[in-house]
C-alpha positions in Angstrom: 0.0 -0.1 -0.3 1.6 3.3 -1.1 -0.2 5.2 1.5 1.4 4.2 5.2 -2.5 5.7 6.7 -4.2 3.4 4.7 -4.4 -0.4 5.7 -5.3 -3.7 4.4 -8.6 -5.2 5.8 -9.5 -8.9 4.6 -12.5 -11.3 6.3 -10.1 -12.6 9.2 -9.2 -9.3 10.5 -12.1 -7.1 9.6 -13.5 -7.7 13.4 -10.3 -6.6 15.1 -9.3 -4.0 13.0 -12.8 -2.5 12.3 -15.4 -3.3 14.6 -13.3 -3.9 18.2 -11.5 -0.3 17.2 -11.3 2.4 19.6 -11.5 5.3 16.8 -14.0 5.6 13.7 -13.1 3.7 10.8 -13.6 4.3 7.3 -13.7 1.1 4.9 -13.3 1.4 1.5 -14.9 -1.6 -0.2 -13.1 -1.5 -3.3 -12.2 -4.5 -6.4 -8.9 -4.1 -8.8 -11.0 -4.0 -12.3 -13.4 -1.0 -10.8 -12.7 2.2 -12.5 -14.5 4.4 -10.5 -12.7 2.6 -7.5 -9.1 3.5 -8.7 -10.6 7.3 -9.2 -11.7 7.8 -6.1 -8.6 5.9 -4.3 -6.9 9.8 -4.5 -9.7 11.5 -2.5 -9.7 8.3 0.3 -5.5 9.0 0.4 -6.3 12.4 1.2 -8.5 12.1 4.3 -6.6 9.2 5.7 -4.0 12.0 6.0 -6.5 14.6 6.8 -7.5 13.0 9.5 -4.9 11.4 10.8 -4.8 10.2 14.2 -8.9 11.0 14.2 -9.7 8.0 12.2 -8.6 4.7 10.4 -8.4 4.2 7.1 -8.8 0.4 5.6 -9.5 -0.8 2.3 -11.5 -4.2 1.7 -11.0 -6.0 -2.2 -14.5 -7.7 -2.1 -13.4 -10.0 -5.0 -11.0 -11.5 -2.0 -13.0 -10.9 0.8 -16.6 -11.7 -0.2 -17.9 -13.1 3.5 -17.8 -9.6 4.9 -18.8 -7.9 1.3 -22.1 -10.0 1.8 -22.4 -9.5 5.8 -22.6 -5.6 4.9 -24.9 -6.1 1.9 -22.8 -4.3 -0.4 -24.3 -4.3 -3.7 -22.2 -1.3 -5.6 -18.4 -0.2 -5.5 -17.1 1.5 -4.4 -18.6 2.0 -1.1 -17.0 4.0 1.7 -18.4 2.7 5.2 -17.9 4.7 8.5 -18.0 2.8 11.6 -18.1 3.5 15.4 -17.7 1.6 18.5 -18.1 -1.4 16.3 -21.8 -0.4 14.7 -21.7 0.7 11.2 -23.0 4.8 10.9 -23.0 5.8 7.5 -22.1 4.9 4.1 -21.4 6.3 1.0 -21.7 4.4 -2.1 -20.2 5.6 -5.7 -17.8 8.4 -6.9 -18.0 11.6 -4.8 -16.0 14.2 -4.0 -13.2 14.3 -1.5 -15.3 17.0 0.1 -18.7 14.6 0.3 -16.1 12.1 2.2 -14.9 14.4 4.8 -18.2 16.6 5.8 -19.7 12.4 6.7 -16.3 11.5 9.2 -16.4 15.6 9.7 -20.6 14.6 11.3 -19.1 11.5 13.2 -15.7 12.4 15.1 -17.1 15.4 16.3 
């Protein structure tokens, strides 16, 4: 992973990395073949840098981690799910501007 502020998460690490986290966690559900996912990646990286220390940012490849994608009813990607205290508190589906992601994060971490 090019950005040290973004962690890859898998079916086997999702519980400990995301649901058991003491910080809010933004999970980017994506796939390598997904053009909009690749287009969104720089915005997700900027959010990871902007909220470093206040928010954990993780990426989950839906092709390799179908159990978690199914568990959270991921029907379209890119999908950004925001978790706080082990629960999904917000969801953004599709290609959106960085400001939309930032505002969603701000509403949950303040």
